[in-house]
N, C-alpha and C positions, 0 to 999 in steps of 0.2 A: 410383530413389526413395531408397535408402540414402543417396546423396551429398547429396540434397536434406534429409533430416532431419539429417545430420551438420552440415551448412552452417547449418541453421537452429539446431541445437544451440549451435553455436559463437557464433552471432549473440546467441541469448537469454542465453547464460551469460556472454559479455563485454559485454553491451550495446551492442555497435558494430553498427549496422544492415548495414553492407557487409562485415563481417569474412568471412573466407574460411579454410577448414581448412589446416593446413600441408601441405606435399607428402608428408611421411612419413604423417601421418594418412590422406590419400587414397590412397595406395599401400597401406597396410594394410588400408583399408576394401575395395578391390578383392578382396583375397585372402581376406578375411572372407566377403565377398559370394559368391564362388565356392564356398567350403567349406559355406556353409549351402544353397546351391543343389543341391550335390552329396553332401550329408552326409559331406563329407571333413574333412580335417585342416588347419590352418595353424599354423606356429610363426613367431613375428615377434620379431626383436630391434628393438624399438619405440624410436623416437627421444624424446629428452626435449623438454618443451615450454618456452616462455619465460613466467614468471609475471608476476603483476601486483604490482608492487614499490613500496615506499617507500624514502626515503633512509635509509642505513644509520646515520646520526646521529640518526635520530627517536627520541626518548624512549619507552620502553614500560614502563609499570607492572607490577611483579610483586610476588607476595606478600612478597617479601624487601626490596622496594625499588625502584630504577629501573635500568634497564639500556638499552643501545642496541640498535636494530634488527640492527645489524650484529654484535652479541655474542650473539644467541640461537643455541641450539643445539637439536638434537632431544631431547626430553624435558624441556626447561625448562617452567617454568609461567608463564602470564601470565593476565590476565582476559578473559572474554567479556563481551559487551554487556550481560548480565543480572547483572554484578559477580561471578559465580561464577569460582572457579579453573578454568583448563582447560590442557590440555597441549599444547606444540608437536610435532606428529607429524612435521613436516619443515620444517627451516629451509634454503631453496633457496640455491645460490650466489649471490654477488654478479653483478649485471649492469652493464655498463659502456656508455657513448655512448648512453644511452636518453633521448629528449625528456622533460624533466622540468618540472613545474610547482609553484608554492606555491598551495595551496588555503587562502584566507582565509576565516575563519567571522566570523559577527557579533558574537562576545563578544571578537574580537581575537586569537584562537588561529589558528595555522596549521600546516600540515602540507606536507612536500615528497613529492611521490610521482611516478611516471612516467605516461606518456599512457594506458596500459592499465590502471591500478589500478582496481580495482572498488569503488564506494561503494554502500551501502545507503541510499537517499534516498526521501523523498517529495517529490511534485511540487505546485504550487500548485494544480493541477486536481485531484489526487488528494485533497488536504485539502479542498477544497470540496465534493467527492463524499461525503467521510466527513461534514461537517457537514449536508449534506442527508440523508444516510442516516440520522443522528440524528433528524431532523426527521420524516422518513417513518416511521421506526420508532415514534416517539410517537403518530404517527396510525394505522398501520397494523398494530401489533403487540399490539393489544387482543385479549382473549380472543373478544369477539364476532365481530371481522374474521375472526380464524382459524377460528372455528367456521363462519361462513358459507362459507369457503374449502373446508372438508372437507364441508361439504352440496352444494356445487357439484360437486365432484369425485364424490360419490355420485350425484348425478343424472346427470352424465356417463356413470357405469358402468351406471346401470339402462338407459340408452338407446343402449348400444353396439352392440346387434345389430338390435333392433327398435324400432319407434315412435320414430325419430329424424328424420322429416320431419313437419312441422306448420306450422300459421298463426301468425302473430305473436300472435294473440289466446291461442292454445293455449300457446305458449311462455311468455305472461305469467303464465297460470295456474299452469303448471308451475313458473316460478321466483318466485312471490310470496313476498316477503319475502327473497328472496336477490338480486335484480337488477330494476331497473325497465325498462320498454321503451326508455328513452333509452340505457342501458348496452348493452342487446342491439343496438340500431341501430349505436351506435358501434363495437361490435365487427365487425359485418358491415361497415360502411364501411373500416374498417382493414384488412379482409381483401380489400377490392376488390369486393364483392358489390354488385349493382345494387339500387336501391330496390324494395321489394315492392308489387305491386298488391294491393289488397284481396281477402283470401280466397286468395292465392297461398301454397302450402306451400313450405318451404325446409327444408335439412338443418340441424338445430340443433347437430350434433357439432363442426364445425370453429368455430362460434362460440363454444361452451362452452369449447372448448380455449383460444382466444384469451383469453377472459375468466378463465380459471383461470391462463394464463401471466402476464396482467399483475398479479394479485392475488399471485401467488407471488412475481413480481420486487419488489413493494412490501414484502413482509413478510421480515424477516430471520429470523424464526421457522422459515422453510422453506428459506433459502438459507444456504450456507457463506459466511463473512464474505470479503469481497475482501480481498486483500493491501493493506496500507497503505503498503507500500513496493516500490520496485522497484531492480533492481540496473543502476548504470550507470557507463561507464568515466569517467575524467577527461577524455579527449578528447571523448567524447560531450556531456558537459555545456558544454563551451566554446561560447560563442555563445547559450546558451539560458538564461542566469543570470537574466534578468529576464523577467517575464510581463507581461500587460496591465496598464496604468498603472504600469509599472517597478517593480511588486512582484517581491521575491525569488521566485524559482522553487523551488530545491533546498533541502531542510532535512534534516539529519541527526539522527536521534533522540538524545536524552540517555542515556547510559549510566546504569545502576542503580547503587545504592551497592555498593562493593566488599564483597562477602560473604566474611569472614573470622571466623574463631573468636576467642573471647574470649581475652585475654592474661593470664597471671598473673605477668609479669616486669616489669610496669610499677611503677617505683620511687615513684611518687607518684599518688594518685588523680587521673583525668583532669582533673576539674573544678578541682583545686586547681593543677595545672600550668598549665591554661589562665588563671586569674584571675592567678597569679604572672606568667606571660608577658605578660599585658595591662597589669596595675598593679603589678608587683613590682619591688622594687630589685635590679638586676642583679648587686648586690654580696654580697647575702645573702637571707634569707627574709623581709624586710619587704615589707608590701604597704600600698597606699594605697587608702582608701574613705572616702567622705564619710558613711557610716554604717554601722550594724551589719548590714545585709542580707546583703553578700557574706561577711563573717566568719561569720554564722551558717550559710550554707551549707557553708563550709569545715568548720565544726564537726561539721556532719552526716556528712561524709566521714571522721571519726573523728581528725582532728587537734585540736591546741589552738590557738586563736588569742589573744593576750594584746593589750590595749590599751596603747599606749605613750604617752610624755608629749605627743607632737606630736598637734595636733588630729586628723589623718586617718590616722596611722600605726598599723599593727598588725603583730605578729610572729607568724608561724606556727611551731608547735613541734609536736614529738613526743616524747612522755616527757618534758618539760620543757626539752628541748635544741632549739635551732634546727635548720633544715635546710640550713644552709650546706654541710656536708660532702657531704650528699646531691646537692646541686645542683653541687658541684665533681666529684663522681664522675659525674654525668650530663653534664659538660662543658658546662653551662649559665652557670656563673658568668662574667660578663662576654661571654657569647656566647649571647644569647637566640636559639633557634630551635626548631622542632618536632622532637623526636627522632623517628627513623624508626621505632622500635618503637611508638610511639604512632600513627603515621600508617598502621600495618599492623595496628591492633587492631581489635577488634569494632565493628559500625556503632554499638552502644549507647555504647561507650567513646570512640569518636571525636566523637559527638554531645555527650557530656559535656565534652571537651575545648573543643569550639567554643562550648559554653555558658559556660564560664569565661572565654574571650576575649571573647564578645559581651556578657556581663554587665559587663566592666570596661572595655573599648575600643569596644564595637559601638554603633552607633546604628540607629535604625529610623524611618522617616518615616509620616506619617500613612497615606500610599498603601501601606504594607507593605514597601517597599523597604528592604533592610539594607545596613549599610555597615561596614566597620571599616578604619581609615586608620592605617597604620604608618610610622615613618621608618626602620625596620630592614629592608632588602632581604631578607636572609636568613629573617627571621622571616616577612615578608610572603609570600615564595615558598612557603613551608611551610604558611601560613594558607590560601593559594590551593589547594594541593593537598589540604589537609584538606577544604575546602568541596567541591571537585569529586569526592573519594572518597566523599562521602556522597550522590551523585547530584543535586548542586545545580548548575543552570547560572549560572556566575558570570563577572564581568567584572574584568579586572586592568589597572589604570592607573596611570600614575605622573605627577607633576608637581612643581613647586616647594612647599617647605614654607616658610611665611613666618610671621613674628610680628609683632605690632602694637607699636610702641615709640614713645616720644616722638621728635619729629622735631628734632634739634639746629639746623638750619638755619632752623626756623620755630617759635619758642617759643609753646607752648601747643597745637601741633598734633600729630598723630600719623603715622606713615608705616608701610609694610609693609617687612619686609626679608626676603630669602630666605635661609635658614639651611641648606638641604639639600634633600633629595628626599622627597617623601611617596609612598607607595604605598597605592592604595586597592582593595580587593576588594569589589564590589557584587553583590548578589543578591536574588531574592525566593523565599520558600519559606514552605510550610505547616509544615514541621517547626519543633519546639519549640526554637529555637536560642537562647532566652533561658529563664533561670530567674526573673529579676526580673520580677515581676507587672506593672509600669508599662510594661515594654517588651515583655512577651509578648502584652499585650493589643492591641497594634497589629498583630501577625501576621495575615496573612490566613488564613483557615479552608480555601481552596482557592486555587489559582492557575490563570492561564490557560494553555491548551494551548501556547501560544508559549514558556512556561518549560520545556517538555519537549523542545525540539528547538533546535538551531543551525542558523542559515541560512548558506549559502555565498554569501558577497558578492562574491568576486572569484578568478578563476583566473589566475595571472600566471606566464608562461614564465620560467623561470631556467635558468643555467648547468647542464649535464648534470653528474650526480655519480653516484657507485656507489649502486646500489639493490638490494634484495632482496625476496622475498616469503615469508612462512611460511604453513604449514598448521596448524590447530588442530583439536582433537577436539570442540569444542562442537557441538551440533546445527545452530546457524545459521552456524558457521564465521567469526562475527565475533569480533574481538579488539580490545582498547582500545589506541590510540596517542596518542602526544603528551600534553604536559603537561595539557591539558584532558581527557585521556581519551576520545578520539572512536572509536566503533566504526568499523573498516574491514574489508574483505571479503577472502576468498581465491579461489583458483581451483578448477576442477572438472576431473573425469575425463570420459571419452566413454562413451556408452551406445547410441549410435544403431543399431549393427547388430542388438542384441537386442529393441530397440524395434519395428524394422521387421518382424524374423522373426515377432514376435507379431502386428502389425497386418496384415501383408501374407500371411503363410504360415500363421498360427494356431500357431507353433511356440512352446514354452515353453523358456525358458532358464536356466540356472544360472550365476551370476557369482561366481567364488571368488577372494579376495584374502588376502594373506598374514597381515594383523593385524586385530583387531576395530576398531582406530581407522580404518584404511582402509576397513573394511565400513561404519563409520557415515558417513564421507564420502561414499561411493557412495549410500547410502540416503537420507539427508537433503538432502544439496545437489546431486549430480549427477544422480540419477534424475529428481527433479522437473523439472529443466530439460530433459533428453532425452524426457521423457514428453509435455510442453508442446510441444516441437519436432515430435515423432511426431503429435501430435493436430493441430497447424497444418497439416502436409503430407498426412497420411493420413485425418484425420477420426476416429481411433481413438486412445484414450489407455490404453497398456497399464498394468497393475496391477503394482506391485512391492512385495515384502515380503522380510523379513530372517528367516534361519533359523540359529540358533546351536545349540550343543550343549545336550542335555537338562539338564545340571547348570549351564548358565548361567542358569537361571531359578530363581526362588524356588518351592519348594514350600511352601505354607501349612501343610500338616499337620506336616511336618518343623520349620517354625518354632515353631508351637505346641506340638510335643512336647518340643523344646528347651527352650522358656520354662517349661513345666510342670515338667520335670525340675530346673531351676535353681531354680525357685520353692517346690519341694516340694509341688506340686498335682497331681501325677500321679494320674489316676482321679476327680480333683474335678470336672473339666471346667469351669472357670471361664469367665465370660463374657469376651470379649475386651477390653472397657474394664478389667475387673477384673485380668485377666492382664498387661495393659500397664501398670497401675498398679504391680502387684508388680514386674515386670521394672524399672522405673524405680529401684525401691528397692535395686537390686542394683548401682548404679554405683560404689559406695565399698567393696564387698566384694572381698577379695583371697584368699578361701579357696574359690573356686569349681572345679568340676570339671565336664566334660561328656564322658560316654563314656570315662572314665578319663584324660582329657588336662585339663590346667590351661585355665581359661577366662578370657580378658582381659575384664574388664567395661568397660575404657575404649573399646575398639573394638568388643566385642560387644554390648553393652546398645544402643547405637544401631542397630546392624545388626538386632537382634531386633526393636526397636520400630518400624524401617522396614518389615520384612517382615510384621508383624502388623497394619499399618496401611494396605498396599497396596489402594487403589480396584480395583474390577473392571477398569476400562478402562485401567489401566497395565500395561505390558509386565512388569514386575518381573524385567528381567534384571540381571546383575552390572554392566554399564556404566552403567545408569541410577542406580546408588546412588552417591551424592555422597560417602559417608564412607569411612573406611578400613577395610579387611577383610584378611584372610589366608586361604589355602587352607583351613585348619583350621577357621577361624569360617565362611568360606562352605558349607563340608560341612555344617554344622549347620542351615543353613536350604534345603538342595537335596538332591536325589537324582539318581542316574543313571537311564537307562532300564530298566536290569535291576533297579533297587530300587523302581520304582514299583509299588504295588498297584493301579493301574488304576482301573477303574470300581466297585470295592468301596471306594474311598476316600470318607468322608464329605463332602469339599469337591471332589469330582471336577469339578463344574460350573464351579469357581473356578480350574482347573488352568491355571497359566500357561504352560507348554511345550505343553499341548494346544492352548491358544488361539493360541500363535503358529504351530503346525503347522496349525491350520485356515486362518489368514490365509494361510500359504505355498501352501496347497492351492488357493486361489482366484486366486493370483498368476500373472501371465504371466511374470514374471521374479523368480527368488528369489536373493538374496544372501546368500552364506556365506563361510566362511573355509576355508583348506588343511586346518586339522584335521578337520573334517567329511570332507571328501572322502578324507583319509588313513585315518580310522578305517574307512569302507566299503572302500577298497582293500586295506587290510591286513588286515581281519578279515572281509570278505565280507557284512558286516551291510548290508542297504539301507536306509542312513541316509538317502539322498536318492533316488538313481537306483533305480527298482524300488520304492520305497516306495509301498505301497497307498494310504495316508493322502493322500499328496502328489500322486500321481498321475504321469502320463508326462511326461517332459521329453525334448527333442530335440536342445539346443545346451549344452555347457559351454565357458564362456569364462573362463580362468585368468589372472589378472594376478599379476605377479611370480612366474612360473611356474618360475624357476631354484629356489625353495625348496620346491617340492613333493615332489621326490625324498626330501630329508630328513625332511619331514613323515611321508610314508609310512613310512620306515625306522623312525622313532620310534614311530609309532603300533603297528608290528607287532613292536617290541621286547619281550622277555621277561626276568625276572629270577628266579632261584631261589635263596634263601639261608636261613640260619638265622634272620636277622632277620624274613624275611617269615613263616616258619612261627610264630616267637614272637608275632609281630603277630596271626597269625590265632588262636592260643590265647587270648590277652587278649580278642579279640572274642568268642570261644565264651562265656568267663566272663562277659562283659557281656550276651550275648544268652539264653543258657540258664542254668537253675538248677544251679549247679555242685555244690550239695549232693546232687543225684542221682547214684547211682553210675555210671550210664553216661556222664553228662556228665563226672564227675570223671575216669573212666577216658579219655576222649577227650583232656582237657586233659593229663592225664599223658603219654599217648602222644605227643601233639604236642611237649611239652618234651623228651621223649627223642629223637624223630626229628630234632629241631633240632640237638641235639648230634651226632648221628650223621651228619647232612649236612654240618655244618661240618668234621668230621674227614675225611669222604670228599673234599670239594673240597680242603681243604689238603694232602691227601696227594696229589693230581693235580697241584696247583700248588707242589709243595715245592721246585722248583729254580727259581721265578720270582723273580727280583730285585725289591726295592722299587721301586714306580713303573713297572713292567712289567706286562703282561699274559701270560696263558699260553693260546696257541691251542690249542683242542681238536683233536686229531687225527680224521681221518675215521672210523675205525674205533673210537674211543673213545667211551664213555658216562661222563660225569662224575657221574650219579647211578645207576650200574649196581647198587649195592647197595641203596640206600633210595628209589630213584625209584618203582617199583611200590607200594611200601609208603606212600610218601606220597600217592600218587594213591588208593590204596584208603581210607587214613585221611581224606582231604578228603571222598570220597563218603559215608563213615560219618557225617560231621558233617553233610553236606547231607540225609542221611536223618533225623538227629535234629531238623533244623530243619522238617520238613514239618508236624509237629504245631503248631509257633508259627506257620507260614505260614497256618494256618486260624483261628488265634485272633480273639477279636474285640477284643482289646486292639491298637488301631491302632499304637501305639508300638513294640510287641513285633513286629509283622508287618513294619514298616518296616525294623527292625534285623535281622530274619531274612532279608528280601530283600536287604539290603546285604550281609550276610555271605555269603548264597548267591551272589551275584554275584562277590564277591572269591574264593570258592572255586572257581568255573568257570574264572575267569582264571588261578588257581593250578595247576589240573590241566592247563589248555592250556599254561603255561608250562613244565612238567615235561616234557610230551610233546615241546615244540619244542628243549629243550637236551639232550634224551636221544639223539635221532638225528641224523646227518650228512644233510643235504640240499643239492643243489647250489643256490646262490643265496641261502643262508643262512650267516650267519657266527656261529660259537660260540667262546666265550672264557670264561677265569675270570680274576677281578681282585679285589685286596683292597679293600674300601670300609670308611670311617670313619662312625660313627653321626652324625647331625645334633648340632649343639652344644647343643640342649635336651633331648637324651635322658640318661636317668639313668645308663646304662651306656655308656661310651665305648670298649669293646673293639672294635678292628677285626674284620671278619668277611669271609670268602670268598664271592664271588656268582658263580654260573654265569649267563652270559649267550647270548642268542641273538636275531639280527635279520635280517630279511629284507633282501636287497641287491638281487636281480634283481625289481625293482618293475616291470618293463615287462609281464610276464604278470598280476600282480595287477591293475594298472591296466586291461588290455585286458579282463580278464575281469570286473571288478567295476565299473568306471566308463564305459570307452569303449563298451561295448554294453550295451544295457537289454532287459529283458523285457517282451514284449508283455502288457499287462493286459488281463482281461477287459472286454469292452464293458458298461459298467453299464446302458445303455439298450436292450441286447439283449433281445428278449421272452423267449427261453429263460432267460438269466441271471437276470431279474426273476423269471420263474415258479420256478426252481430256489430262489432266495432265500426266496420267499414259502411254499415248502413245507418250508423248513429244510434243504434239501439243499445239500452243500458244492459249490462253485463250482471246477471244476478248472482249474489254471493252463494257459495254452496251451503253454507251454514254448519257443515261439519268441523270437527276439531281433531287435533292429535296431540298425544302428550310430548312435552319437551323432555329430553335429559336434562337433569339438573344437579350440578356439582358444586357444594357449598363447602369451603376450606377456611379454617381460621386457626389460630395458634390456641385460643380458649374459647369454649363454647358452653353455654348452660346445658344441663340435662335435659332431655326431650326438647332438644332445638327443632328437631324435624316437626314436631307438633307445632311448635310456635310459629314456623314459617311455612306450614302446609305440606310438608315433604314427608314421604312414607319411610324414610330410611332413619336408622338409629345412629347416633354419634359413634364414629370409629376412630380409635386412638392409634397412632403410628409410632414407630421407634422413635427416639429423640437422642440426639448426641448429649443430653444434658442429664440422662439417667444416672450415669455413675456419680455425678455431682449431687444428686438427691441421695444416693445411696450412701455417700459419704458425710451427708448431714444427719441433724438429729431434730425431731419434732417434739415439742415439750408442751403437755396439757396437765397443769398442775391439778393434783388430787388435794382436796383440803384436809388439814390435819385435824386431829380432834379438838385441838386448841383454836383452830382458825373457824371452825364451824359456828360456835357461838358469836364469833366476831362478825361474819358473814349473814347468819341466820338468827339473831336472837330469839330465844325461847322455843327454839325447834326441838323437837322429841323425836326419837326413833320411831318409825311406823307413820308418820306424818310428813305432809309435804310442805317444803319451805316455800317462802315467797322471796323471789329476787328483788334486791333493793339496790338501785342504781348508785346512790351515795355510798352505801357500805361497800359495795364493789369497787368503787373508785379509790376508796382508802386502802383497801386490800391490794388492789392492782398496783398503785403507786408504790408500795414496799416491794412488791415482787419485782417491778421494773428496776427499783434501785439496786436490789440484790443482783439482778442478772447483769445489769450493766457493770457493776462493781466486779462481778467474776469475769466478765470480758474484757475488763480494763478498757471500757469505752467501745468504740467502734460499732455503733447500734443504730438501728432505724426503729423508732417508737411510734406505733400507729394508734389512734384512739378513735371511738366511735363519734365522740361530740367534742366540741370545743373547750367546755369546761373541764373535762377530764384531761384533756390535752394540756391545758395550762397547768392544771395541778402537776402532772407529771415532769413538766419541764422545770417549774419551780423546784420540786424535791431533788430531780436529778442534778440540777445546779448547786444545790446546797451539798449533795453528797460528793460532788466532784471534787471540790476545794482546790480548783485551778489545775487538776491533774489532765482534764480534757474538757473541751468546749462543748457546751450544749446549744444547739440552734433549734429555734423553733418557728412554727408558721405565724406566730404572733409577733415577731421582731420587727416587722416594718418593712421587710425585705420581700422581693418577688419570690415566687417559687424557684425560678431559675438561678436567681443569686444565692438562695439559700442553699440549693443542690450543689452549686458550684463550691461555696464555702466548705460544706460538709464533705464532698468529694476530694478535695485537695488536702483536708485534714483527716488524716487517717484515723487518729484516735477519737475524733469527735462524735457527737450523739445528734441526731436530727428527730425532731418531735413534729407529727403532723396528723392531720384527720383524713377522712376518706379522699381528699384529692390528691393526697400523696401515696396512695394506695396503687396508682397505676403511673407509668411514665416516669418513675424516679429511679435512676440507676447509679451504682457506684461500683468502683473496682473491688476486688476480692475482700481484703481486709476490712476496708471501711465499713461495709456492711454485713459483716459476720454474724451479726445477731439482729433478728427482726421478731418485734413484739407486737401482737394485736390484742388489744385489751377485751373486746369481745365481738361477737359476729356482726358484721356491718350491714345490718337490715335496715331498710330504708322506713321511714316514717310513713303512715297512711297518706294517700294523695288519689286525687280523682282517676288519673290515668290507670294506675296500678290497680285501684278498686274496681273500675270497669273491667280490667283484664281478668280480675277474678271471677266477676259477675259472669263474663263470656265462657268462662272454662266451666264453670257451675252448670250453665245451661248447656254446653256442648256434651259434657261428659256426665251430666246427671249426677253431680257429687255435690257434697256439702261445701261450706263456705271454708272450713279448716283445711280440707283436701286440696281445694282450688288454691288456696293460699301457698301451698307448697310449690305448685308451678310458677307462681309468680314472685312473691316477696322472698320465700326461701331460695327459690332458684337464682334469683338476681344476687341475694347476699352470697349465696355459694360462689357464684362467678367472681364477684369482687373479692372474695376472702382469696380464692384460688390466685388471682392477679396479685394481692397483697402477699401472700407467701411467696410467689415468684419473683420479688424485689431480692430474695436472698440469693438465688442463683441466675447470674446474667452472663456466665461464660462457663466452658466446660471444666474450667479448673476451680471454680468457686466450691466453697463449702462453708458450713456454718451452722448455727441453730435458728429455728423458728419457734416462737412460743405464742400459743393462743390462750390467753389468761381469762378463759371463760369456762369456770366449772361445770356449767351445763352441758358442755361437750361429753362429759363422763356419765355412764349409765348410772354409777353409784353417787351417793350424795343426797343432800336435803331436796334439790331440785335438778332436774335435767330436761332437755328438750324433748318433745315427743320423738319416739323412736323413728318415725319416717322423716322428721325434720333433721334428727341428729344423723341419720345415715346420709342424707344429702351433703351436710357440712363435712362429714367424715370423707366423704369421696372427694371434696374439693382439696383435700389434704393428702390424698393417697399416694402421691408420687413419693412421699417419703416412707422408706422402708424401715426406719428405727424410729421407734416412738417410745417415750418415757413419760411416767407421771410422777416422778420423783424429783423433788427440788434438789436433793443431794447429788443425783446424777447428772441433773443439768449443769449445775455449778461446777461438778468435776469437769465435765465436757467443755466447758467455756474456759476454766482455767487452763487445761490441757493446750487448747488450741490458741489462747492468747499466749501462754509460754513459749509455744512453738513459733509464734509469728515474732516474738521479741528476741528468740534466739537467732532467728533467720536475718533480722533486721540488724543484729550486732555482728 
C-alpha cells in the first residue's frame, strides 16, 4: 500500500499520469515500511532528485531589477505570483540534455522549460465549471434556500432512530414547505427504489440523505471552493492544447502587481517623468502639450511649468532652473528609457509614471483598449515591463513606422514612407492609467475574466539547453518568470510513509526538518499532495499541522503591553483602535525605549500594528509577518513557554501558541523543525513527545538529519559570565521597585558578584592566548568561589518575584515570569559549568560585547555543552511515555472527583527514520539509533563513473623534497610547509592541464594564499584567479567564478560546502589535504565520552569524532565536482598520506574512513601523467564544443 501511495503522490505532484518513483525512493520506502512495522530505526543516505526546470537564460524579475535563472542563488529574492517578495530557499544545480520546449502564450510571450516543468493552469472545463458555479450560487445561495437545507437536516435528525418508515402522504405532510412529492419521488428514483403502491410504507432516511446531498452540492455556502487550478507538466499538456471547437484549453493566471515599498530616492515625481518620456525633448526639460491640462498636473507635483514662445512648448523647472542637469544625472538626456528604480517603486508610484506616459503618448479606443506606440525600443521595453509589473495583461508588437508625405512621382498625391520601427504596447484595464478626464472616461469599470489570464497557444520542441529549478518559500511556491512575469511552479518532497501509517495503522508521526522555510514547503505544498494521494488509495485523508516554538507566535498581551508602554498609556487600557492610532503616531519618534533598550520605530511600529490587528483565524507566527523584524523587536510581541501566565491571561482564548497546539493535537502528522526536537533532547522537557496536550506519537521522521546533533548540542549549551549577571540585574530594576531596600540590596549584590565572577574566570584563563580557549580540567571548578553564591542570589531574586507573579497588573506579571525563567536558566548554567561530567565539554573563552552595547569591554565566559547526545536522544525522544487512556472509565471518574491521575510510568519505543544526503559513518551510534547507514541509488552515479579521482603517488625525486633525510624502512614525518610547496606546484600543473576552470580548496589560509599567488603568476592573463582573500563576499566570489567559465576559485573549508557551479566551470576540484579540525573542547569531550562508552583508547575514539567529521567534510568537498547528472571532471586529493605506500601514511583505520568518503568515484589514478592526460582531453573536448 505504501508503494501505491508513493506512486500516486509522484503522479499528482508531477501531473504525469504514468510517472513512477525513482529507484532510490522505492528502496528507501521499503526500509521505512519495515521500520514502521517493527517500531525500529532506519538511517538513509537519500538520493537527490531531478527538478522541474527552466532555461538558465530565462529572465527573472527581482526587487532590484532583472537577473537570469542561471544566476539565482540560495537566499536571493524574487517575486511570488501575488506580487510579494519571496526568498529562494534552494537554487538547484544546472541540468543538461533534458527535452526542452518553448511555451508560447497568447500575448506573444514565451518561456523555455524542460518536459517535466510544472505549471499551475486552469483548463477550459474548469473555467466552464467555475462559470456554472457562479450561476448556481446566484440561485442556490439565498438565505431562504440555505434555511430550508438546515430544516431538512433537522427533520433527518429527528427520525434517525424511530418513525422513519411512512407512506408518501405522511412524508408530504412531514416535509410540507420543504420539498414537494415530485422532489421526493425523484430522490427515490435516483437511489434506484421501485415505485410505491398506494399506502405502501418506505424508509425516508436514505431519501432525505439524497435530497440533502443534492442541496449541499448546489450551495457554495456549505462547500469548500474547489481549486480553480491544476498542476500539470509541460509534457502532459502537449497534445491537449485545444479543446472542443478549437478553443484554447490551458491558461495561466495573471500575476498580481509587484508589491514593493514606496521609494524616497526618485529624482523626479513619477508623473512628471512619465510625461517627459512621452512628449519631452530628449535634450532638455522642455515638453510639448496642445493645452494646459498636462502642465497643470505637473504643477500639482510641486514643479514649475513655464509657457514658451512656441505654441505648444513648455519648460519644466524647479526653483526657477531647468531640469537638464537632473536628466543628465539620471542618464536620460539623449537616452530616453524607464529608469530601474522607477520600475521597482511602489504600485502607486508606478501607476503615476504610467499615467504620465499615457496622458502624453497613450490612446484609448471606445471599447476601452489602451495602446501606447513608441519608436524607441529601449523605452518601449521599459513601458512593457512597467505595465506588466502592475498586474496588467499586455501585448508587445512591432512593425514599420511610416509617415505620409507628398509623392514626388505623382504630383498632387501622397505616399507612405517607412522611417523606422514602431513598438506597440496594448492592454485593457480598469486601473486609472489616465489623469486626463477625456481619456479616463473611456476606461472600462470592470474587465472580462480573459484579461486575468494568459492562454497557452503552442508548445514547440527546441534544442536542448541547460536548465535549472529553484524552490521559493511562498505558500504557493509559485514565482514569476520571463519578461511578462508569468507564474511557474516548484517541486515537492515525499510524505507517503507517514500518510499510510496514519491511514492504515492509526499511528501519528512527527516530521522534522532543518529550517522553517523547508517546514513551510512540506506543510503548504507537499503534504496536501501526499494527503490527496493517500485518500485516493486508502479512502482516508490524514490531517497535517505545523508546530513551531512557543515564541514563534505573537502573544497578544505582550504586544498590547509593549504598545501601552511606548504610548504612555499603561493602566489606562485604551481600546485597540485607539491604541493602534497612538502607535501609528510613533513612526517618526527617535527617542523611544522599551525595557531599557532603544526601540526602532521604522521596523517596530509596523510590527506592533500587525500584532494588534491579527484576526482570530490567522496563525500569527513570525514567518507570516511580511515586514522586517529583529530578535529584540520580536521579543516585544512574544513570550516563551516559561513566561506565559496561562489561563489567567485576559485574552487566553485568543492565544496563538495555544491555538497552534490545539491544531497539532488533532493532526495525524505534525511538521516541526530540529530546534524543537533539540530542546526536548537537551533539556528533557516534553515539547512534543510525551506532551499531554499533543497526545501520543509513534513515528519521528527526520529530514536533513546530519544537522540534528549540532542543534542538540546548541540547545544544551550554557554560558556563565559577568555580562549575563549584569543583564539580570538590569532586568531586576525594570521588574521590581528598586527603591525598596530589599530590591536595591539584590541589585547591589548582583553588580558585586559580576565583578567577582569576572575576576575568578580571568584568573583561571590567565595563560590563555588571544583567540584561544581555556579547556577546564576535570577536577577544576571555574566558579568555585562565587558559584554557590550566584545560585543563592538568583534564588533570592526568584523569591522576591513571587509577590509580583500574583499581581493584578498583567504587564508586571509577564515581566516577572520572563525574569523568573531567565533565572532558572542561569541557575542551571552555573550548575552545568561547575562540575565535570563525561560527555560534556567545558571551557573558558573571552568574548566581545555586541556592536550596539554601551560598554565594549571584553569579558570572560565559562561554557558547557553536551556532546554525548545519543543518551539524551534515546531518553528524551526515541522513547515515549505511555499516557493515561482518557476514555478509561476509572480515569474519567478520578477526573470528575478532582483526584490526580497518576502516570503509568511505562514507555514505548518510537519508530525513527533519519534521512540526509550525506552522513558520517556510524551516524546511528552518534544519535542513539540501532540502524546502520543505508545508501540508496542516486541519479548522479553515472556522473561519478564518468569522472576521475587522482591521489598523487610521490615520485623518487619528490620524496626527498617532502621528506628530507628519509630512508627506506623508516617512517617519515609530515611537514606542513614542505607539503604546501609541493601542493602549490601540483595545483599549477593540474590547472594548466585543464586550462583553468577549477576549484582549489586548502586546509588553511596560509596555504590558500600561496596557491592563489602561484596560480595567478602561472595564468599570465589566460584565465582569472579569484580567492577568498580578495575582499569580496563568498556570494560575490562565487558569482564571478560561476559566470567566468575558465576562471579558478581558491578557498578554505568554508568553500567545501554550498559552493556550486555549472559543468565546465568546476571540472577540476583539488583538496590539498584532509580537512581535519584542530583540537577543541567540544570534540575532545566527544572523544572522551566514546572512550568511556566503548572502553577503547583515545586513538580509536578519535576515529569516531575528528576522523569521521573530516571524512564527512571531504565527501562534501569532493561533491562540488558533481552538481548535476551531466557533470564530469577530475577531483584530486593532494595528500600522499592517503596511499598505503610511501614514507608516511594515515593509520589503516583512518585511511579506510577517508577512502570511503571518496568511494563514489569508480576510476582512480595515482599517476600524474594519467591525470594530466585526462584533463587535456576534457578541456580539448570543451574547447571544440564551444567552437
